[in-house]
OpenMM code with the backbone's topology and positions (N, CA, C; nanometers):
from openmm import Vec3, app, unit

residues = "MET ILE GLY TYR SER PRO LYS PHE PRO LEU MET PHE ASP ASN GLU ILE GLY ALA TYR SER ALA THR THR THR LEU LYS GLU VAL ALA ARG GLN ASN PHE LYS ASN LEU LEU LEU THR ALA GLN GLY GLU ARG ILE MET ASP PRO ASN PHE GLY VAL GLY LEU ARG HIS TYR LEU PHE GLU GLN LYS THR SER PHE LEU THR SER THR ILE ALA ARG ASN ILE GLN GLU GLN VAL SER THR TYR LEU PRO PHE ILE VAL LEU GLU SER ILE GLU PHE ASN GLU ASP THR ILE ASN GLN ASN THR GLU ASN ILE LEU ASN ILE ALA ILE TYR PHE SER ILE PRO THR MET GLY ILE GLN ASP TYR LEU LEU ILE SER ASP ASP GLN LEU GLN LEU GLU THR".split()
positions = [
    Vec3(0.0848, -0.1179, 0.0000),
    Vec3(0.0000, 0.0000, 0.0000),
    Vec3(0.0894, 0.1243, 0.0000),
    Vec3(0.0536, 0.2201, -0.0818),
    Vec3(0.1317, 0.3434, -0.0929),
    Vec3(0.0640, 0.4540, -0.0119),
    Vec3(0.1446, 0.5367, 0.0487),
    Vec3(0.0931, 0.6507, 0.1222),
    Vec3(0.1443, 0.7794, 0.0606),
    Vec3(0.0573, 0.8788, 0.0546),
    Vec3(0.0958, 1.0076, -0.0042),
    Vec3(0.1601, 1.1013, 0.0974),
    Vec3(0.1051, 1.1030, 0.2184),
    Vec3(0.1576, 1.1909, 0.3225),
    Vec3(0.1181, 1.1337, 0.4577),
    Vec3(0.1864, 1.1739, 0.5652),
    Vec3(0.1470, 1.1248, 0.6975),
    Vec3(0.0047, 1.1702, 0.7302),
    Vec3(-0.0709, 1.0844, 0.7956),
    Vec3(-0.2071, 1.1174, 0.8373),
    Vec3(-0.1996, 1.1754, 0.9776),
    Vec3(-0.2694, 1.2860, 0.9969),
    Vec3(-0.2707, 1.3513, 1.1278),
    Vec3(-0.3996, 1.3219, 1.1997),
    Vec3(-0.3973, 1.2977, 1.3288),
    Vec3(-0.2788, 1.2963, 1.4145),
    Vec3(-0.1921, 1.1746, 1.3846),
    Vec3(-0.0630, 1.1875, 1.4096),
    Vec3(0.0309, 1.0800, 1.3812),
    Vec3(0.0006, 0.9588, 1.4680),
    Vec3(-0.0077, 0.8429, 1.4032),
    Vec3(-0.0297, 0.7171, 1.4736),
    Vec3(0.0570, 0.6098, 1.4101),
    Vec3(0.1056, 0.5195, 1.4917),
    Vec3(0.1895, 0.4104, 1.4435),
    Vec3(0.1072, 0.3183, 1.3542),
    Vec3(0.1688, 0.2699, 1.2447),
    Vec3(0.1008, 0.1813, 1.1509),
    Vec3(0.2007, 0.0791, 1.0977),
    Vec3(0.1779, -0.0472, 1.1242),
    Vec3(0.2684, -0.1526, 1.0783),
    Vec3(0.2615, -0.1768, 0.9284),
    Vec3(0.1454, -0.1556, 0.8675),
    Vec3(0.1279, -0.1850, 0.7252),
    Vec3(0.2057, -0.0899, 0.6353),
    Vec3(0.1944, 0.0388, 0.6615),
    Vec3(0.2511, 0.1390, 0.5719),
    Vec3(0.3924, 0.1765, 0.6103),
    Vec3(0.4208, 0.1795, 0.7375),
    Vec3(0.5527, 0.2200, 0.7836),
    Vec3(0.5421, 0.2751, 0.9239),
    Vec3(0.6258, 0.3702, 0.9535),
    Vec3(0.6298, 0.4246, 1.0890),
    Vec3(0.4971, 0.4885, 1.1294),
    Vec3(0.4321, 0.5579, 1.0370),
    Vec3(0.3079, 0.6272, 1.0678),
    Vec3(0.2022, 0.5928, 0.9647),
    Vec3(0.0747, 0.6030, 1.0082),
    Vec3(-0.0329, 0.5837, 0.9110),
    Vec3(-0.0268, 0.6978, 0.8108),
    Vec3(-0.0762, 0.6710, 0.6903),
    Vec3(-0.0635, 0.7682, 0.5824),
    Vec3(-0.1958, 0.7841, 0.5077),
    Vec3(-0.2096, 0.8962, 0.4426),
    Vec3(-0.3231, 0.9137, 0.3526),
    Vec3(-0.2961, 0.8268, 0.2306),
    Vec3(-0.3974, 0.7544, 0.1873),
    Vec3(-0.3767, 0.6593, 0.0788),
    Vec3(-0.4504, 0.6958, -0.0489),
    Vec3(-0.5308, 0.8034, -0.0435),
    Vec3(-0.5988, 0.8506, -0.1645),
    Vec3(-0.5772, 1.0009, -0.1760),
    Vec3(-0.5898, 1.0507, -0.2974),
    Vec3(-0.5755, 1.1952, -0.3178),
    Vec3(-0.6898, 1.2718, -0.2517),
    Vec3(-0.8057, 1.2085, -0.2393),
    Vec3(-0.9181, 1.2715, -0.1695),
    Vec3(-0.8831, 1.2932, -0.0223),
    Vec3(-0.8199, 1.1949, 0.0410),
    Vec3(-0.7761, 1.2093, 0.1803),
    Vec3(-0.6735, 1.3210, 0.1947),
    Vec3(-0.5832, 1.3299, 0.0998),
    Vec3(-0.4806, 1.4345, 0.1030),
    Vec3(-0.5467, 1.5719, 0.0957),
    Vec3(-0.6411, 1.5879, 0.0033),
    Vec3(-0.7094, 1.7163, -0.0129),
    Vec3(-0.7872, 1.7527, 0.1131),
    Vec3(-0.8597, 1.6570, 0.1711),
    Vec3(-0.9364, 1.6823, 0.2941),
    Vec3(-0.8440, 1.7227, 0.4089),
    Vec3(-0.7336, 1.6503, 0.4233),
    Vec3(-0.6399, 1.6813, 0.5312),
    Vec3(-0.5792, 1.8197, 0.5125),
    Vec3(-0.5408, 1.8536, 0.3904),
    Vec3(-0.4851, 1.9862, 0.3641),
    Vec3(-0.5875, 2.0958, 0.3916),
    Vec3(-0.7136, 2.0694, 0.3558),
    Vec3(-0.8203, 2.1662, 0.3797),
    Vec3(-0.8414, 2.1846, 0.5306),
    Vec3(-0.8440, 2.0749, 0.6061),
    Vec3(-0.8587, 2.0834, 0.7515),
    Vec3(-0.7441, 2.1637, 0.8130),
    Vec3(-0.6224, 2.1374, 0.7669),
    Vec3(-0.5071, 2.2117, 0.8191),
    Vec3(-0.5201, 2.3603, 0.7903),
    Vec3(-0.5678, 2.3944, 0.6718),
    Vec3(-0.5871, 2.5348, 0.6356),
    Vec3(-0.6901, 2.6009, 0.7275),
    Vec3(-0.7982, 2.5295, 0.7587),
    Vec3(-0.9031, 2.5854, 0.8435),
    Vec3(-0.8587, 2.6034, 0.9880),
    Vec3(-0.7816, 2.5098, 1.0391),
    Vec3(-0.7457, 2.5131, 1.1809),
    Vec3(-0.6170, 2.5878, 1.2123),
    Vec3(-0.5305, 2.6061, 1.1141),
    Vec3(-0.4049, 2.6775, 1.1378),
    Vec3(-0.4319, 2.8269, 1.1500),
    Vec3(-0.3773, 2.8871, 1.2530),
    Vec3(-0.3912, 3.0313, 1.2735),
    Vec3(-0.2828, 3.1041, 1.1953),
    Vec3(-0.3172, 3.2207, 1.1443),
    Vec3(-0.2160, 3.3002, 1.0752),
    Vec3(-0.1034, 3.3310, 1.1726),
    Vec3(0.0196, 3.3149, 1.1249),
    Vec3(0.1368, 3.3344, 1.2078),
    Vec3(0.1868, 3.2055, 1.2699),
    Vec3(0.1061, 3.1000, 1.2663),
    Vec3(0.1446, 2.9719, 1.3258),
    Vec3(0.2437, 2.8958, 1.2380),
    Vec3(0.2300, 2.9076, 1.1085),
    Vec3(0.3229, 2.8411, 1.0160),
    Vec3(0.4416, 2.9350, 0.9959),
    Vec3(0.5562, 2.8949, 1.0431),
    Vec3(0.6729, 2.9826, 1.0527),
    Vec3(0.7150, 3.0416, 0.9181),
    Vec3(0.7230, 2.9598, 0.8152),
    Vec3(0.7745, 3.0090, 0.6869),
    Vec3(0.6683, 3.0797, 0.6019),
    Vec3(0.5419, 3.0760, 0.6444),
    Vec3(0.4351, 3.1434, 0.5718),
    Vec3(0.3334, 3.1978, 0.6717),
    Vec3(0.3597, 3.3148, 0.7277),
    Vec3(0.2740, 3.3683, 0.8341),
    Vec3(0.1332, 3.4058, 0.7890),
    Vec3(0.1073, 3.4107, 0.6590),
    Vec3(-0.0261, 3.4446, 0.6102),
    Vec3(-0.1152, 3.3224, 0.5927),
    Vec3(-0.0589, 3.2023, 0.6094),
    Vec3(-0.1331, 3.0779, 0.5892),
    Vec3(-0.2316, 3.0541, 0.7024),
    Vec3(-0.3541, 3.0203, 0.6694),
    Vec3(-0.4497, 2.9719, 0.7678),
    Vec3(-0.5698, 3.0613, 0.7906),
    Vec3(-0.6831, 2.9960, 0.8157),
    Vec3(-0.8074, 3.0653, 0.8498),
    Vec3(-0.8113, 3.0927, 0.9992),
    Vec3(-0.7639, 2.9987, 1.0789),
    Vec3(-0.7609, 3.0173, 1.2235),
    Vec3(-0.8987, 3.0180, 1.2866),
    Vec3(-0.9774, 2.9138, 1.2616),
    Vec3(-1.1133, 2.9100, 1.3154),
    Vec3(-1.1179, 2.9227, 1.4666),
    Vec3(-1.0153, 2.8779, 1.5361),
    Vec3(-1.0146, 2.8896, 1.6832),
    Vec3(-1.0186, 3.0355, 1.7278),
    Vec3(-0.9715, 3.1235, 1.6425),
    Vec3(-0.9731, 3.2666, 1.6726),
    Vec3(-1.1159, 3.3173, 1.6955),
    Vec3(-1.2128, 3.2510, 1.6359),
    Vec3(-1.3517, 3.2962, 1.6431),
    Vec3(-1.4316, 3.2289, 1.7544),
    Vec3(-1.3671, 3.1476, 1.8369),
    Vec3(-1.4383, 3.0693, 1.9380),
    Vec3(-1.5268, 3.1529, 2.0300),
    Vec3(-1.4810, 3.2651, 2.0764),
    Vec3(-1.5564, 3.3405, 2.1760),
    Vec3(-1.6142, 3.4705, 2.1207),
    Vec3(-1.6274, 3.4763, 1.9899),
    Vec3(-1.6883, 3.5924, 1.9268),
    Vec3(-1.8407, 3.5798, 1.9325),
    Vec3(-1.9087, 3.6937, 1.9339),
    Vec3(-2.0550, 3.6924, 1.9274),
    Vec3(-2.0985, 3.6426, 1.7903),
    Vec3(-2.2005, 3.5594, 1.7891),
    Vec3(-2.2510, 3.5044, 1.6640),
    Vec3(-2.3403, 3.6092, 1.5962),
    Vec3(-2.2863, 3.6679, 1.4888),
    Vec3(-2.3596, 3.7702, 1.4139),
    Vec3(-2.3431, 3.7444, 1.2645),
    Vec3(-2.4197, 3.8155, 1.1848),
    Vec3(-2.4038, 3.8019, 1.0395),
    Vec3(-2.2682, 3.8556, 0.9946),
    Vec3(-2.2152, 3.9551, 1.0662),
    Vec3(-2.0820, 4.0062, 1.0336),
    Vec3(-1.9766, 3.8979, 1.0562),
    Vec3(-1.9901, 3.8229, 1.1662),
    Vec3(-1.8956, 3.7154, 1.1953),
    Vec3(-1.9014, 3.6079, 1.0872),
    Vec3(-2.0195, 3.5638, 1.0506),
    Vec3(-2.0306, 3.4578, 0.9501),
    Vec3(-1.9774, 3.5033, 0.8149),
    Vec3(-2.0019, 3.6289, 0.7779),
    Vec3(-1.9491, 3.6773, 0.6501),
    Vec3(-1.7966, 3.6909, 0.6554),
    Vec3(-1.7426, 3.7280, 0.7713),
    Vec3(-1.5970, 3.7371, 0.7878),
    Vec3(-1.5328, 3.5994, 0.7755),
    Vec3(-1.5914, 3.4994, 0.8419),
    Vec3(-1.5381, 3.3629, 0.8345),
    Vec3(-1.5454, 3.3127, 0.6904),
    Vec3(-1.6589, 3.3304, 0.6250),
    Vec3(-1.6748, 3.2838, 0.4866),
    Vec3(-1.5738, 3.3507, 0.3939),
    Vec3(-1.5540, 3.4807, 0.4104),
    Vec3(-1.4577, 3.5531, 0.3268),
    Vec3(-1.3157, 3.5029, 0.3506),
    Vec3(-1.2791, 3.4790, 0.4777),
    Vec3(-1.1454, 3.4278, 0.5088),
    Vec3(-1.1241, 3.2902, 0.4484),
    Vec3(-1.2250, 3.2042, 0.4573),
    Vec3(-1.2140, 3.0710, 0.3975),
    Vec3(-1.1944, 3.0828, 0.2474),
    Vec3(-1.2750, 3.1656, 0.1821),
    Vec3(-1.2652, 3.1823, 0.0364),
    Vec3(-1.1284, 3.2362, -0.0049),
    Vec3(-1.0789, 3.3359, 0.0669),
    Vec3(-0.9487, 3.3941, 0.0335),
    Vec3(-0.8355, 3.2936, 0.0524),
    Vec3(-0.8386, 3.2199, 0.1620),
    Vec3(-0.7322, 3.1232, 0.1900),
    Vec3(-0.7341, 3.0074, 0.0907),
    Vec3(-0.8535, 2.9591, 0.0583),
    Vec3(-0.8632, 2.8492, -0.0384),
    Vec3(-0.8138, 2.8942, -0.1747),
    Vec3(-0.8516, 3.0130, -0.2180),
    Vec3(-0.8071, 3.0591, -0.3503),
    Vec3(-0.6562, 3.0805, -0.3547),
    Vec3(-0.5955, 3.1140, -0.2414),
    Vec3(-0.4508, 3.1348, -0.2367),
    Vec3(-0.3736, 3.0039, -0.2233),
    Vec3(-0.4159, 2.9175, -0.1299),
    Vec3(-0.3350, 2.8012, -0.0946),
    Vec3(-0.3850, 2.6675, -0.1499),
    Vec3(-0.5118, 2.6598, -0.1839),
    Vec3(-0.5674, 2.5365, -0.2394),
    Vec3(-0.6503, 2.5700, -0.3634),
    Vec3(-0.5886, 2.6289, -0.4646),
    Vec3(-0.6662, 2.6782, -0.5799),
    Vec3(-0.7338, 2.5676, -0.6614),
    Vec3(-0.6955, 2.4427, -0.6395),
    Vec3(-0.7587, 2.3319, -0.7098),
    Vec3(-0.8951, 2.2974, -0.6495),
    Vec3(-0.9257, 2.3509, -0.5307),
    Vec3(-1.0542, 2.3279, -0.4661),
    Vec3(-1.1519, 2.4372, -0.5062),
    Vec3(-1.2709, 2.3963, -0.5452),
    Vec3(-1.3791, 2.4893, -0.5781),
    Vec3(-1.4787, 2.4849, -0.4628),
    Vec3(-1.4978, 2.5983, -0.3982),
    Vec3(-1.5956, 2.6049, -0.2897),
    Vec3(-1.7350, 2.6151, -0.3505),
    Vec3(-1.8178, 2.5160, -0.3225),
    Vec3(-1.9548, 2.5154, -0.3742),
    Vec3(-2.0443, 2.6006, -0.2849),
    Vec3(-2.0332, 2.5823, -0.1533),
    Vec3(-2.1101, 2.6649, -0.0595),
    Vec3(-2.0516, 2.6536, 0.0804),
    Vec3(-2.0738, 2.7589, 0.1567),
    Vec3(-2.0374, 2.7617, 0.2984),
    Vec3(-2.1655, 2.7969, 0.3718),
    Vec3(-2.2136, 2.7038, 0.4535),
    Vec3(-2.3413, 2.7226, 0.5219),
    Vec3(-2.3201, 2.7269, 0.6721),
    Vec3(-2.3851, 2.8226, 0.7338),
    Vec3(-2.3798, 2.8376, 0.8785),
    Vec3(-2.5151, 2.7969, 0.9335),
    Vec3(-2.5160, 2.6948, 1.0194),
    Vec3(-2.6409, 2.6399, 1.0702),
    Vec3(-2.6466, 2.6475, 1.2213),
    Vec3(-2.7688, 2.6552, 1.2712),
    Vec3(-2.7919, 2.6469, 1.4147),
    Vec3(-2.7702, 2.5033, 1.4594),
    Vec3(-2.7294, 2.4850, 1.5812),
    Vec3(-2.7135, 2.3522, 1.6379),
    Vec3(-2.8504, 2.3044, 1.6854),
    Vec3(-2.9024, 2.2005, 1.6240),
    Vec3(-3.0353, 2.1519, 1.6596),
    Vec3(-3.0295, 2.0369, 1.7591),
    Vec3(-2.9109, 1.9878, 1.7907),
    Vec3(-2.8975, 1.8749, 1.8827),
    Vec3(-2.8870, 1.9234, 2.0270),
    Vec3(-2.8003, 2.0194, 2.0508),
    Vec3(-2.7811, 2.0709, 2.1863),
    Vec3(-2.8926, 2.1680, 2.2217),
    Vec3(-2.9285, 2.1719, 2.3486),
    Vec3(-3.0364, 2.2609, 2.3904),
    Vec3(-2.9901, 2.4054, 2.3999),
    Vec3(-2.8694, 2.4288, 2.4461),
    Vec3(-2.8176, 2.5640, 2.4589),
    Vec3(-2.7439, 2.6005, 2.3304),
    Vec3(-2.8155, 2.6604, 2.2363),
    Vec3(-2.7583, 2.6853, 2.1038),
    Vec3(-2.7327, 2.8327, 2.0762),
    Vec3(-2.7430, 2.9151, 2.1777),
    Vec3(-2.7283, 3.0579, 2.1541),
    Vec3(-2.5981, 3.0948, 2.0841),
    Vec3(-2.4896, 3.0354, 2.1267),
    Vec3(-2.3608, 3.0752, 2.0720),
    Vec3(-2.2843, 2.9602, 2.0092),
    Vec3(-2.3560, 2.8599, 1.9626),
    Vec3(-2.2904, 2.7499, 1.8921),
    Vec3(-2.3181, 2.7660, 1.7439),
    Vec3(-2.2130, 2.7598, 1.6661),
    Vec3(-2.2250, 2.7790, 1.5223),
    Vec3(-2.1661, 2.6579, 1.4513),
    Vec3(-2.2449, 2.5971, 1.3653),
    Vec3(-2.1981, 2.4855, 1.2830),
    Vec3(-2.1712, 2.5392, 1.1431),
    Vec3(-2.0644, 2.4910, 1.0842),
    Vec3(-2.0290, 2.5331, 0.9487),
    Vec3(-2.0204, 2.4091, 0.8612),
    Vec3(-2.0897, 2.4115, 0.7496),
    Vec3(-2.0804, 2.3048, 0.6498),
    Vec3(-2.0163, 2.3654, 0.5256),
    Vec3(-1.9058, 2.3077, 0.4831),
    Vec3(-1.8344, 2.3573, 0.3653),
    Vec3(-1.8408, 2.2488, 0.2591),
    Vec3(-1.9116, 2.2790, 0.1513),
    Vec3(-1.9235, 2.1868, 0.0385),
    Vec3(-1.8243, 2.2306, -0.0677),
    Vec3(-1.7448, 2.1354, -0.1164),
    Vec3(-1.6420, 2.1700, -0.2132),
    Vec3(-1.6262, 2.0594, -0.3154),
    Vec3(-1.5575, 2.0932, -0.4223),
    Vec3(-1.5283, 1.9929, -0.5248),
    Vec3(-1.3873, 2.0147, -0.5763),
    Vec3(-1.3366, 1.9092, -0.6382),
    Vec3(-1.2090, 1.9162, -0.7089),
    Vec3(-1.2394, 1.8657, -0.8496),
    Vec3(-1.2756, 1.9560, -0.9393),
    Vec3(-1.3231, 1.9158, -1.0721),
    Vec3(-1.2244, 1.8299, -1.1505),
    Vec3(-1.0955, 1.8581, -1.1390),
    Vec3(-0.9970, 1.7829, -1.2164),
    Vec3(-0.9884, 1.6367, -1.1744),
    Vec3(-1.0395, 1.6054, -1.0549),
    Vec3(-1.0351, 1.4682, -1.0044),
    Vec3(-1.1738, 1.4072, -0.9905),
    Vec3(-1.2776, 1.4840, -1.0224),
    Vec3(-1.4136, 1.4337, -1.0101),
    Vec3(-1.4563, 1.4103, -0.8663),
    Vec3(-1.4050, 1.4906, -0.7747),
    Vec3(-1.4347, 1.4727, -0.6321),
    Vec3(-1.5330, 1.5797, -0.5867),
    Vec3(-1.6357, 1.5363, -0.5150),
    Vec3(-1.7263, 1.6272, -0.4456),
    Vec3(-1.7309, 1.5804, -0.3014),
    Vec3(-1.7166, 1.6736, -0.2075),
    Vec3(-1.7084, 1.6360, -0.0673),
    Vec3(-1.7540, 1.7522, 0.0194),
    Vec3(-1.7519, 1.7326, 0.1493),
    Vec3(-1.7877, 1.8379, 0.2425),
    Vec3(-1.7134, 1.8183, 0.3736),
    Vec3(-1.7011, 1.9265, 0.4467),
    Vec3(-1.6464, 1.9248, 0.5822),
    Vec3(-1.7506, 1.9869, 0.6734),
    Vec3(-1.7706, 1.9270, 0.7901),
    Vec3(-1.8601, 1.9823, 0.8904),
    Vec3(-1.7788, 2.0247, 1.0106),
    Vec3(-1.7907, 2.1498, 1.0476),
    Vec3(-1.7264, 2.1999, 1.1679),
    Vec3(-1.8408, 2.2198, 1.2663),
    Vec3(-1.8420, 2.1392, 1.3723),
    Vec3(-1.9562, 2.1429, 1.4619),
    Vec3(-1.9132, 2.1528, 1.6061),
    Vec3(-2.0087, 2.1870, 1.6883),
    Vec3(-1.9921, 2.2027, 1.8320),
    Vec3(-1.8992, 2.3191, 1.8623),
    Vec3(-1.8835, 2.3445, 1.9879),
    Vec3(-1.7952, 2.4525, 2.0304),
    Vec3(-1.6527, 2.4037, 2.0483),
    Vec3(-1.6227, 2.2808, 2.0021),
    Vec3(-1.4899, 2.2245, 2.0186),
    Vec3(-1.4135, 2.2170, 1.8878),
    Vec3(-1.4690, 2.2700, 1.7803),
    Vec3(-1.4045, 2.2679, 1.6479),
    Vec3(-1.3675, 2.1274, 1.6057),
    Vec3(-1.4595, 2.0341, 1.6190),
    Vec3(-1.4367, 1.8988, 1.5747),
    Vec3(-1.4706, 1.8924, 1.4262),
    Vec3(-1.3770, 1.8521, 1.3457),
    Vec3(-1.4001, 1.8381, 1.2027),
    Vec3(-1.4435, 1.6957, 1.1736),
    Vec3(-1.5642, 1.6812, 1.1222),
    Vec3(-1.6165, 1.5499, 1.0905),
    Vec3(-1.5741, 1.5100, 0.9504),
    Vec3(-1.5558, 1.3803, 0.9320),
    Vec3(-1.5190, 1.3298, 0.8008),
    Vec3(-1.6313, 1.2488, 0.7413),
] * unit.nanometer
topology = app.Topology()
chain = topology.addChain("A")
for resn in residues:
    res = topology.addResidue(resn, chain)
    for name in ("N", "CA", "C"):
        topology.addAtom(name, app.Element.getBySymbol(name[0]), res)
């Protein structure tokens, strides 16, 4: 089995080698997209402009200005660092599972990679920034 890049978080894997690896280009694209969303600007030493930094918005008031700012940052970062990804839509939804939803914001990002025939989505949910696959 061939691996394209280490899979994060790093875990030992006997089949592939020292660490488990992404084994499809779709996995590589998803992992790179997740890294872009979670990395804060200034965190990547050699490229301080890289990253959306979603954690930066954790304690902000949930307003239309906030959602438009997040959407704009995602669009700008994707066009700069992942230009092969086409953002289909970025949706901000209320949390319907938890009872206290005043300040919980869920983000669904639908995207495609036309050159590879891939359509996928990322869900950022809860107040813990858990990225679902």
